C-alpha positions in Angstrom: 150.0 95.5 159.7 151.2 95.2 156.2 149.0 92.1 156.3 146.0 93.7 156.7 146.9 96.4 154.0 147.2 93.5 151.5 144.0 91.6 153.2 142.1 95.0 152.3 143.4 95.8 148.5 142.7 91.8 148.1 139.2 92.5 149.0 138.9 95.9 147.4 140.1 94.2 144.2 137.5 91.5 144.8 134.9 93.9 145.1 135.4 96.0 141.9 135.4 92.5 140.5 132.4 91.6 141.8 130.4 94.7 141.0 131.5 94.3 137.0 130.2 90.6 137.3 126.7 92.1 139.0 126.4 94.9 136.3 126.8 92.1 133.6 124.2 89.9 135.4 122.0 92.8 135.9 122.3 93.9 132.2 121.8 90.1 131.4 118.5 89.7 133.6 117.3 93.3 131.7 117.7 91.1 128.4 115.6 88.5 129.3 112.9 90.2 131.1 112.6 92.7 128.0 113.1 90.3 125.3 112.3 91.1 121.7 109.6 90.1 120.1 106.7 90.5 117.5 105.6 93.5 119.5 108.2 95.4 120.0 110.8 94.0 116.7 111.0 92.6 113.6 111.2 89.0 115.0 108.7 87.0 113.2 105.4 85.8 115.8 106.1 82.2 115.1 109.4 82.7 117.2 107.7 84.6 119.9 108.2 82.4 123.2 105.4 83.6 124.6 102.7 85.9 123.6 102.7 89.2 125.7 100.1 89.2 127.8 98.8 93.3 127.3 97.6 94.0 123.8 100.6 96.2 122.5 99.4 96.4 118.7 100.4 99.7 116.4 97.6 99.9 115.3 95.4 102.7 117.2 91.6 102.5 118.0 89.5 104.1 115.1 86.2 104.6 117.0 84.0 102.2 114.7 82.6 98.8 115.9 83.6 95.6 116.4 82.0 93.2 112.9 81.6 94.2 109.2 81.3 97.5 108.2 78.5 99.2 106.7 78.6 98.6 102.8 80.4 95.5 103.6 79.1 92.7 101.0 78.6 89.3 103.0 78.6 85.8 101.6 76.2 82.9 101.7 76.1 79.6 100.0 72.7 80.0 97.7 70.3 78.1 95.7 70.4 78.1 92.0 67.7 78.5 89.6 68.5 74.8 87.2 69.6 72.3 89.5 71.8 69.7 87.4 69.7 66.9 88.9 66.3 67.0 90.7 65.1 64.1 92.7 61.3 63.9 93.8 60.3 62.6 96.7 56.2 62.0 96.8 53.6 59.9 99.0 52.6 56.8 97.8 49.4 55.8 99.8 47.5 57.7 102.4 49.0 58.0 105.9 45.3 58.0 107.1 43.1 55.6 105.6 45.9 54.1 103.2 44.7 54.7 99.8 46.9 55.0 96.7 47.8 58.4 95.7 49.8 57.6 92.6 47.3 59.5 90.3 45.8 62.0 93.2 46.7 65.5 92.0 50.2 67.0 93.6 51.8 70.2 94.2 55.6 71.2 95.5 55.9 71.6 99.0 59.4 72.7 99.9 62.5 72.1 98.0 66.3 72.0 99.2 69.3 71.9 97.5 72.8 70.0 97.8 75.8 71.2 96.3 78.2 68.9 95.7 81.3 67.5 93.8 81.6 65.0 91.3 83.9 61.9 92.0 87.3 62.9 89.5 88.3 60.2 87.2 91.1 61.1 84.7 89.8 61.9 80.9 91.5 60.0 78.0 90.8 62.0 74.5 92.6 60.2 71.6 94.0 62.4 68.7 94.9 60.6 65.3 96.0 61.8 62.3 95.5 60.4 58.5 96.6 60.6 54.9 94.9 60.8 51.9 96.0 60.4 48.8 94.4 63.3 46.0 93.1 61.8 42.8 96.5 63.4 40.9 98.6 60.7 43.4 99.7 63.0 45.8 99.8 61.7 49.6 98.3 64.3 52.3 99.1 64.2 55.7 97.5 66.2 58.9 99.7 67.1 62.0 98.9 67.0 65.1 98.3 70.5 67.0 101.3 71.8 68.4 100.9 71.5 72.2 100.6 67.4 71.4 104.2 66.6 70.9 104.7 62.9 72.8 102.3 59.6 72.5 101.1 60.3 75.7 101.2 63.7 77.7 99.2 65.8 80.2 96.5 68.0 79.8 96.1 71.9 80.1 94.1 71.5 82.7 96.4 68.8 84.7 99.4 71.4 84.4 97.3 74.1 85.4 96.2 72.5 88.7 99.7 71.4 89.3 100.9 74.5 88.7 98.2 76.4 90.9 98.6 74.0 93.7 102.2 74.6 93.8 102.5 78.6 93.2 99.4 79.5 95.2 98.7 76.6 97.4 102.5 75.8 98.5 102.4 71.8 98.2 105.4 70.3 98.2 105.7 68.1 95.3 105.2 64.8 97.0 102.1 65.8 98.7 100.6 67.0 95.1 101.8 63.4 93.6 99.6 62.0 96.5 96.7 64.2 96.0 96.6 63.6 91.8 96.5 59.7 93.1 94.0 59.8 96.0 91.5 62.0 94.8 91.8 62.6 90.9 93.2 58.5 90.4 95.9 59.7 88.5 99.2 58.6 89.3 102.0 61.1 88.6 105.4 61.5 89.5 107.2 64.2 91.7 109.7 64.3 88.4 107.2 64.7 86.2 105.5 67.3 88.5 108.9 69.5 88.8 109.6 69.3 84.6 105.8 70.9 84.2 106.5 73.5 86.3 110.3 74.3 84.9 108.2 74.7 81.7 105.7 77.1 83.4 108.7 79.2 84.6 110.4 79.5 81.2 106.9 80.5 79.5 106.5 82.9 82.2 109.6 84.6 81.9 108.9 87.2 79.6 105.9 88.6 81.9 108.8 88.4 85.0 110.7 90.8 82.9 108.5 93.1 82.2 107.1 93.6 85.6 110.8 94.5 87.0 110.2 96.9 84.2 107.2 98.2 85.8 108.7 98.3 89.3 111.5 100.2 87.7 109.5 102.9 86.4 107.5 103.7 89.3 107.5 106.9 91.4 107.0 104.9 94.7 108.8 101.5 95.3 108.8 99.1 98.7 111.8 96.6 99.1 112.6 93.8 101.6 114.3 90.6 101.5 113.9 87.4 104.0 115.8 84.9 104.6 114.8 81.3 103.7 116.2 78.0 103.1 117.0 76.3 99.6 118.3 73.0 99.6 118.9 73.1 103.5 121.1 76.1 103.5 119.9 79.8 104.0 119.5 81.9 101.2 117.5 85.0 100.6 114.6 86.3 98.7 114.3 89.8 97.7 111.1 91.8 96.7 110.4 95.5 94.8 107.0 96.4 94.6 104.4 99.0 93.8 101.1 100.1 93.9 100.3 97.8 91.2 103.4 95.4 90.1 105.9 93.0 92.6 108.6 91.7 91.6 110.3 89.0 93.6 113.5 87.3 92.8 115.9 84.5 94.9 119.7 85.3 95.8 122.7 83.7 97.7 123.1 87.3 99.5 121.7 89.8 101.5 124.1 92.5 100.2 124.3 94.9 97.1 125.3 92.5 94.4 121.6 91.4 94.8 120.7 95.1 94.1 122.6 95.5 91.0 122.1 92.6 89.4 118.5 93.1 89.0 118.3 97.0 89.1 122.2 98.3 88.3 120.3 101.5 87.7 118.8 101.5 90.8 115.3 104.0 91.0 116.6 107.4 90.2 113.0 108.8 89.8 111.4 106.7 93.1 111.1 107.0 96.4 112.6 104.1 98.1 110.4 102.5 101.2 112.4 100.3 103.1 113.2 99.1 106.8 116.4 100.7 106.8 119.0 97.6 106.1 122.0 99.3 104.9 121.9 97.8 101.5 119.1 99.9 100.5 120.6 103.0 101.0 123.4 102.2 98.1 120.5 102.1 95.6 120.3 105.0 93.6 116.9 106.8 94.5 115.5 110.1 94.4 115.1 109.9 98.2 114.4 107.3 101.0 111.3 106.8 103.4 112.2 104.2 106.8 109.4 102.2 107.7 107.7 104.1 110.5 106.0 100.7 111.7 109.8 99.2 112.3 110.4 102.5 113.8 107.9 101.9 116.0 108.5 98.6 117.5 112.2 99.3 117.7 111.0 102.3 120.0 108.1 100.0 122.0 110.9 97.7 123.1 113.5 100.5 124.2 110.6 101.9 126.4 110.2 98.8 128.0 113.9 97.9 128.1 115.3 101.0 129.6 111.7 103.3 130.9 113.3 105.6 128.5 111.4 109.0 128.1 113.1 109.7 125.1 112.0 106.4 123.0 108.3 107.7 124.6 108.4 110.8 123.0 109.9 109.6 120.0 107.2 107.5 119.5 104.8 110.2 120.2 106.1 111.9 117.5 105.6 109.3 114.8 102.0 108.5 116.3 101.3 112.7 115.6 103.2 112.3 111.9 100.7 109.2 111.1 97.5 111.4 112.4 98.7 114.1 110.2 99.3 112.1 107.2 95.8 111.0 107.0 94.5 114.6 107.9 96.3 115.5 104.5 94.7 115.7 101.2 97.1 115.4 97.8 96.5 119.6 97.4 98.3 120.3 100.9 101.3 118.5 100.4 102.8 121.5 98.6 101.4 124.0 100.9 103.4 125.1 103.9 101.8 123.4 107.0 102.3 124.3 110.9 101.9 120.8 112.0 104.6 119.5 109.6 107.1 122.1 110.7 106.1 121.4 114.2 106.6 117.8 113.9 110.0 118.5 111.4 111.2 120.5 114.6 110.2 118.3 117.4 111.9 115.5 115.4 115.6 117.9 115.4 115.2 118.9 119.3 114.7 115.2 120.0 117.9 114.1 118.4 119.6 116.5 119.7 119.0 115.2 123.3 121.9 113.3 125.0 121.3 109.9 126.1 122.8 108.2 128.9 126.2 106.3 128.2 125.4 103.0 129.8 122.2 102.4 127.3 124.3 101.2 124.7 120.8 99.9 122.6 119.2 103.1 122.6 122.5 105.6 121.8 122.9 103.0 118.5 119.2 103.4 117.9 119.8 107.3 118.2 122.7 107.7 116.1 121.3 105.5 113.7 118.4 108.1 113.4 120.9 111.2 113.4 122.3 109.7 110.3 119.2 109.1 108.4 117.2 111.9 110.1 115.9 113.5 106.5 114.4 110.1 105.6 111.9 109.8 108.2 109.2 112.5 107.8 109.6 111.9 103.6 105.6 110.6 104.0 104.5 114.0 104.8 105.9 115.6 101.9 104.8 113.3 99.1 101.0 112.2 98.8 102.3 108.9 97.4 104.9 107.5 99.7 103.6 105.3 102.7 104.7 105.8 105.7 105.5 102.1 106.5 106.9 99.0 104.4 103.8 96.9 105.2 103.4 96.0 101.3 106.5 95.1 100.9 106.2 92.8 103.5 103.1 91.1 102.5 104.5 91.2 99.0 106.8 88.7 100.5 105.2 86.8 102.9 104.2 83.8 100.7 107.7 83.2 100.6 107.7 82.4 104.6 104.3 80.6 104.1 105.6 78.2 101.3 108.2 77.4 103.5 106.5 76.8 106.3 104.0 74.2 104.4 106.8 72.8 102.1 109.7 72.9 104.9 112.1 74.6 102.2 112.9 74.9 98.7 114.5 72.6 96.4 116.4 73.5 93.1 
């Protein structure tokens, strides 16, 4: 009898252990089945393992036809009225009787143009100074222009091309050196390219400081940060931007220290738009606006992962708010508005709803929204405040493009 009881107790214990394992495995299966991607989270599109078959873009249908819209100006290659070179093709003899047509009357039949660029060769300009002796006996010496300081140097066009190819086309030093050798017939070392770019950086510093000052004075400021490889190690680029100015800075950390170093006084007169990263909440500002696009992607994931009606309803509420934003004109923001009040009340009710204990990710999102609920609908009360932080993401996206082309940054 005792052996049977022991056997039963052993089996019950085993069942409990197996149930715990099964629960963990089911959670793992759910995680793998509903993995985050660029459609339902902030994961970059390049990291998507497989593209979703169904279009899950956050954009809703506009009702417009596909393609160019009325008023859109197209571009095409057009002929010019004064070509640099003209080549004439005239018949020399008659195709019928063979007579010479050199002195026969002629008229223009057709014309076609080909646009091309000339083969590039370096142009060497020698600058010389002289001395002249006056009748009074004084020797007068001419001087070189300020920008000509060595026996031979690279001209302004070459320097500008290097700056353009590095900062706009994101070419690494080796490929720039290769371009000048193969295309321009001019060898330039990678070290020279680096020195020229450092010189440009020093010249640009006053403008850089002015941009930071302009952003600091704005009423609406968007901010974002992105990880980047510098000398093979993880670092960060930050951006703060407004409608007219964008300030980008390199940092070795993603914390509040970067904000305090660049904007120690914060943005006391501005609404700060961001993606809910903790450091941004430590920035002094008038108020915050959470990026609705980020919230929608999270809600899409939570709806897929947990089949959650709560997430679905929250998503619908945000879409209603976005629609209202598009319908409001500047004068209506200061007036009482029934639809805006309805959305605000609906948000309060949603956040008061309890969620299942076993849905930890959903509950974590719910808890975060309760904590920052006053920053979700800020854009409905300020005309110039956007609903999302997409402008900041666009402002810093070039950093990622640079890394994809060059591999990494180097110091």
